[in-house]
C-alpha positions, 0 to 999 in steps of 0.5 A, a space after each residue: 229290629 235286629 237289623 237296626 242294631 249293629 256295632 256302634 249302635 247307641 242306646 240312651 236312657 229316656 231322661 238323657 239331656 242332650 245339648 241344645 240344638 242336637 236332634 236325636 231320632 230314637 225309638 223305645 227299645 227297652 223299658 227306660 231305654 231308647 235306640 238312637 236311629 240316625 247316629 252311631 257312636 262316632 257320629 253322636 260323639 262328634 255332634 256332642 263335642 261340637 256343642 262343647 259337651 262331653 261324651 265319656 267312654 267308661 272302661 269295662 266291656 259288659 257282655 251278655 248271652 241270650 238263647 235264640 237265633 238273633 231275632 229281636 227277642 234275643 237282642 232285647 233279652 241280651 241288652 236287658 241283661 247288660 242294662 241290669 248289670 250296670 243299673 247302680 252306676 251313673 251313666 246314661 248310654 250304652 254303645 254296642 261293640 260286638 254282636 255275634 250269633 253262634 251255636 253250641 251243641 246245635 243250640 243257637 245263641 247271641 253274644 252281645 258286648 257293650 261299653 257304658 257311655 255318658 253324655 254331660 255338659 261338665 268336664 268331670 265325670 263325678 260332680 264336685 259336690 258328690 266327690 267331696 261328700 264321698 271322700 272317706 273321713 280319716 281315722 285319727 289313729 291312722 293319721 298318727 301312724 302315717 305321721 310316725 312312719 313318715 318321720 321314720 322314713 325321712 330320718 333314715 
């Protein structure tokens, strides 16, 4: 399994919806996650964009370390840590950006870095309905203070 995971490998959630006509070969890798076999991040992005969908790249690299020589068990542990760190966020895929096997004081460990990706049909990353519901309600006292300061700035 470790030979299959390289830089550019993509993991997608099991319930991810793909554009019609896009076939993605995948194997279950972690509970709730599948490893895409036939495409890397670049190839999957090209197919998704060709179908007029979007493959968002979410900023912020996620890193994890697992003890081991770089076998499939170490990969699974490191990727499980990465998936847990982004559990509450709205994304449906991960792209592996770095895989490094190192030693510290003779103890082998594996360092993996990944970026969150998101596949969807719409152009906006947050649906408009959720965006409006999440907007904070202005406090009346803050609104009056803002108007007062605005008047002071404009008159000086």
